[in-house]
C-alpha positions, 0 to 999 in steps of 0.5 A: 916138251915141244907143245909147251915151247908154242905156249909159252910164246904165245903167252909172251906175245900177249903179255906184250901186246897188252903192255904198250897199249897199257904204258900208252895209257898212263901217258894221256892223263893229264898232269898234275898242278898240286896246289895248297889251300888254307880254309877257316873253318867255324863250328869245329869242337873236337878231334872227331869234328877234324877227323870227319873234315879231313874225311870228307875232304880226302874223298874228293877226287882231286885232294890228295891230302888235307890237315885238319886243326879244331883248335886253330879253325882251319884246314890245309887242304893239297889239291889237283887244281885240274880236278877240284877248286878251293870253291868245291872244298869249301862247299864240300866242308859247308855241307857238313854244317860247318862255316867254311871260307877261303883264308886270306 
C-alpha cells in the first residue's frame, strides 16, 4: 500500500506540471477578429456548385462558416480577419472556375 501512494503523488505532480503550460499556450493566441463578407459569384448552376464552393471556403484557415446560394449567386462568409482576407476568399472561389467579386 505504501508503494502505490508515491506513484499517485508522482502522477498528480506530472498532471499539474503539464496543465499550467497548456493553459498558457491558449492565452498566447491572437484574439479572433470575426467579420462577415458577401461575395457575388457567377457561374453557379446547382446545389453541387454551392457545396463545392462551401467546402473549399471552409478548408481555408480562418474561415468559420459559409453560406453559398446558387439561386442568388452569392456567398456570405464569416472569417477571422487575422488569418484570411476577403481577397483570399475571392481568389479561392475563382480558382474553382467561377467568377467571384466582393459584393457592394
